[in-house]
N, C-alpha and C positions, 0 to 999 in steps of 0.2 A: 717392683721397680720400674716397669713401663708406664704404670699409672701415675706414679710420682712424677715423672717426665712429662707427662701430657697435662697434669694439673699446673705445673710449673709454667709451661707454655701459655696456658690460658689466662693464668694470672698476669703474666708478663705482657700478653697482647691486651689485655683489659687496661693494665696501666699505660700501655702506649697510646691507647685510643683517648684516654683521659689527657695525656701529655700533648697529644695533637690537638685537640680541642682548646686547651690552655694557650698553646703556642697561636693558633689560628685566631684566638679572641684578642691577644696581645698585638698581633700583627695586623689585624683587620683595621685598627685605626689608623696605622701607618698607610695601608693600601687606600682607605677611604680618603684620607688627607691628599694623597697624590692624585687620585682621580678627581677629587674636587678641585683641587688647583689646576690642573689640565681644563676642566670645565670652565672655570672663572676665566682663565687665560684665553681660550676659545671664545667665550662669550664677549669678553672686553675687545678683543680683536675685531668680532663681527660688529660690535657697535661702532668702534672706531672707522671701520670701513664704510658703514652705512652714514656716518656723520661726515665723512670725506665726499662721498659720493654726493649727498644733499647739498654741500656747500659748492661743490662743482657745477652741479646743476643750477644752483642759484646764481653763481657768477656767470654761467654761459647764458641764463635767461637776461640777466642785468645787461650783459653786453650786447644783446640783440634787440631788448626792448627800447623803442624809442624814447631818448632822455628828454623829459617835459619840464625841466627846470632851467630857468635863465642863469642861476648861480651854479657854483659848484656842490651845493647843499642839495641832495635829492628831495623831490617833494614828497609829500607823505603818502600819495597814492602809489607812487613808483616803489618808495621804500615798503610799503604794506604788500605790494604786489611779489616783491623779490622774498620778503620774509615769509609770506605765505607759501611761496613754492618751496622755499627750504624747509619749513616746518611740516607742511600738510601735503607736499608733493603736486600741489595745483595752485596757480596764481591767483584764481577766484575760487576757492572751496565753497562749498554748499554752506557752511556754518561759520562764514567770515563774520568777525566782529563788526566791520562797518560794511554794511549791505548797500547803503546809498551811493556808496563811491563806484559801485559797478552799474549804476543807473536803474537798477530795479527798484520799485516803490517800496516803502517800508511796509510791514505787515499791519493789518486793519486789526484794530482793537474790537473787542466785542462790546 
């Protein structure tokens, strides 16, 4: 009589372990989706804040830099400098597409 009770408990415990594994497997996708959504939202917020900061720095730089155009349309050097500041974080980056505008000679060909 005692041994029958113990075997019933061990069978029931084994069944509950399998049930917990199935419940975890089914709920894992929901938990993963929630954490994935939180991560994507946080990353989107980070990128948005980086973009706002870069545009703010570009506007500040454009307001301080002397305006070299006679008309209301900015010159290409002015516009390139502001765009480089926003995109690269530097008004005259080392790998600027238009190196001759900074006064440095073009690279020599071999």
